[in-house]
N, C-alpha and C positions, 0 to 999 in steps of 0.2 A: 191661452191660458199658458203656454209652453214659452211665451214670449214676457212671463212676468218676472219681474226681479224682485227674488224673494230671500229674507233674511231671518236666519233662526236664531235665536236667544236660547242657548241650550243645544248641545250638540248629543245628548246620548243615544242610549239604545234606540228608543223610539223615533227621535229626529233623524238618527241616520236610516232607520228604515223609510222614512217619508223621504230623504235624501236620495237613496239609493233606488227606489220607485221612479223617481223624477227623472234622474239621469237615464235609467234603464229607458223609460219611453219616451225619451227624446229631448228632454228639457235640458237647456245650455247650461253647463256647469258655470259657464262664465256669467251666469244670470244668479247663481246663489253664494251667499256669505253667511258664514257660521260664527257665532262668539259661544265660547265655552272657557271655565276657569282652569280646566284641566288640559295642560299643553300638549302631552301625547297623544289624547284623544283628537286635538285638531290637527297635530301632524298627519296622525292616520287619515283623517278625512281627507286634509288636504293632498296627500299623497294618493290614497285610492279613488277619489274622484275628480280631480282636478278643478276643484272650487273656484271660483274668483279670489275668495278672502277666506281664510280662518285666523281669526284672532281671537285675543285675551278682551277685548275692548269693545263693549256693547254698542258703542257711538259708534266706531269704526265700522261695526258690520252693517247698521243702518245706512251709514255713507257711502260705502263701499261702492256704488253705480254711479257716483258724480251727479251734479246739482243738474245737470242737462236729462238724467235717466234715473229718477228718483226711486227707492225701494216701495214698491207695490203691495207686497205681503210681509208681513211679520209674524213669526210662528213663536209662539212662547212654550219653550218645551224644557224649563227650568224645574226644580223641585217646588212644590208649593210654596214651602217656606221663604223662598228668597224670589216669589213673582214681584211683591211690593217693590222690592228692592230694583230690580231689573226695568220694571214699569218706570219707576221715578227716573232713572239714567237716561231714559231716551224718551221721554214725554214731550220734550219741545221738538226733537224732531218726527215724532209722530204726528204731532201738530202741523210742521211742516210739508209733511210729504204725504200725508192722510192715507196710508196704507191700510189694508184691510188687517186686522188683528186677529190670528187663529191662535186660541190658547188650547194646548193638549195638557195643562197644567192639572193634575187630580185636585177636586176638591174647591177652586177658585172659580167664584162667580163673576158672571159677565160685569154685574154692578160695581164690584171691586176693581175690576180692571178699569174700567170706566171712569170710578172715582178717583182712582190713582193717576189716571193720564190727566184730566182735567184739573184737578188741585195742582198738580206739580207744573202742568203748563200755563196754571192762571186764566184757565178757559171759564166761560160760562157753564153752569152745572148742565144746559139742554144743548151744549155744543155738538153738533154731529162726529161722533168717532165710532165706524164699523167695527164690531166687536162679534167675532163667533168664536164658539166652543166646542171641540170635537173632544170626545171621548173614546180612545179606542181601547184594544186591551192587547196583551202580551205577544198573541196569535200575529201582531202585526208583523213581527220579527220574521215571519216567514211568509208574509203577503195572504193568509188566511183569516185576517182580523174582522171583527164584527164591532159596531160602537153607534153612537149617536151623536147628532149636532144641533145646536140650536144657534140664533142669532138675534142680535138687537136690531131695535127699529132702523137703524142707519144703515146696516147692510142691504147693499142693491140686488137686485135679480143677476147683474153680471157677477157681483163679489159670493154670491151664493154657488155660483157655475165654478168659480174659481176654489172654493172651498169644497167643493163636491170632486175637483179635480185632486186637491191634495188627498183627501179623505180617500179616494179612490186607489191611492198609491199603496194603503196598506190593508185595505179593510175590503172583504168581499160582500158585505153586507152592512150597508149604513143607512139611518133614516133620520130625516128632520123632526126635531121636538119641539114643544112650545116653549119651556122655562127650565130654569136651573132647578127645579125639584125634578122634571123629568130625568135631567142628566144624573141625578140623585139616583134614582130607581136605575137607568143604565148601567150606572156604575156597579149596582149591585148584579146586576142578572148578567151583561156581557164583559164588564169591566174585571170583576171579580170570579167569572163565571169559568173561565179554564183551570183556576185553584180546584174549582169543584170536582170538573171531570180527571183533574189528575189525582183528588182524593178518593174517588170510587175506583180510578184504574190501579191506585195503589194499592186499594183493598182486596181486588178480584187478582191482581198479580200475586200478592202475598197468598191468596188463596190457591191459587196454582201451583204455587211453589210448595206449599204444605202437602198438595197431593201429588209431587212428586216431578214436576216440570224442572226443567232446565230455567235459571232466570232469564235467559235471552228470550227462549221459547214461549217463557209465560208473557214476558212484555210486550212482545210483536202479537201474540193471540189475542192478548186483550185490547191492546192499541188497535188493532185492526177493525175487532169489532166495534170498539168506539166509533171509530171512523166511519165504517160503513153503516152503523145506525145513524149517525149524524145524516149522513148523505142519502139515507132512505128517506128521512122525515123532509129534508129540504125537496126530495124529487117529487115526493107523493102529495097527492092533493088531501090524503085522509087526514082523519085527527091521529095524534101520536096514540091516544086511548086506543084506538081501532088496530093499528100496528101492532102495538104490546100484546092486545086479547088475540091476535091473531096465532102468535107463539107461544101463548099460555094456554095449552090444552088443559082440559078440567082432570086433574089428579095427576098430572104430568109432571116432570122435574121442575119445569119454569113455575108451574104453579104452585108447586112446593116451597120455591125459592121466593117469589113472589108473596106468598103468604106469610113466610117468615120475617120478610122486610115489612109487612104491612103489621105484623104484632109489634115491632121493634118502633113503629111510626117512623119509618125513614123518611116517606114523603112529608111528615109536617116537620121533621127535624131539617131537610132540606130548605123547606119554605121559611121556616124561622130563622134558617141562616141568611137568606136574601134580606129578610127584612132588617136584620141583624147589619148588614153591609150597606144598606141603603140607610140607616139610621148613621152609624158612623161616618159616610160619607158627609151628610147634614152636619154633624159635628166639626168635620175637618174643615168643612167651608165656613162654619162660625168662627173657628180657631184661626184659621189663617187670614181669610178675608176680611175681619176687622184689624187688621194692622193697619197702622197710619201711615 
C-alpha cells in the first residue's frame, strides 16, 4: 500500500490528517498530490510534507504521476455541496486510470458519485467504478478517530486493503458496513459523537466551576474522567451498564446523580439526539446527492 499514488481532491483538516499519517508511517510524499481551491493551504501542505504536487487544478492532481505511473487512489475530501462539480471535472481521468475512489465527504452516497462519474465520462450504467466511502470524525485530527466504511461491488479485496490503510491513518477503531444507510447511522454515533461528549464535558466543567474550582482544574478533571471512562469501556469485557452499576452504590452520591438524570430523561434525550443526527444525514444525502 505504501507504493500507491494518491490524489486528494480537497486539502482541508481531515485530508491533512490522512496525509500526515501517510507520511508519518513511511508513505513516499512524492506519491501524494493535493488539489484545493485555497492557495495558502496548498502552500502549507507543500512546505510541510514535501508532497509531489499541490495545485488548484483537480485534473493536474490526478495527472501528477505521469502516464507510466497513474493515480491509484482518489480521496474526495471536499465539502458535500461541491463533490458533484469536482467529480465531473475528473470523470474522464477516473475512467482512464481506474483508481479506487474513497469519499470522506459527508452525506454523499456511493450511488451519487458513481452516477456523476459514469454520466460525465459517457460510460455505461454498469461500468466498473470502484468506490468506497469513509466516515471519520473530528478526532481524526489527533489520531484517535472512529468511523465506518462501505464499498460498492466493484471494489476488490486488494482495494479494500488500501481503504483500510487510508482509514488506519486517522482512526483507532473502524468497521466495514453494508450500505449508505449504515453510514448515516455511523454519522449519528461516531461522526457527530465527539460533540455529544464535548457537551457533557462542558456541563460538568460548568458545574465544577460553580462549585468553586478554577477553570483549568475543572477542565482537566472532567476531561481525564471522560478519557478514563472510555478507556475502561474499551479494555473491559463487561457491559457498560455493569461498569456504571459498580460505581453506583445504593443511596450514594453517584446514585443521587443518576437518579436526578433519569428523572430528567437524560438517556432518552441522548438517544433522540442520535436519531435526529441520523435523520439529518439522510436529508443531506438527498439534498446534495441529487445534484445534476
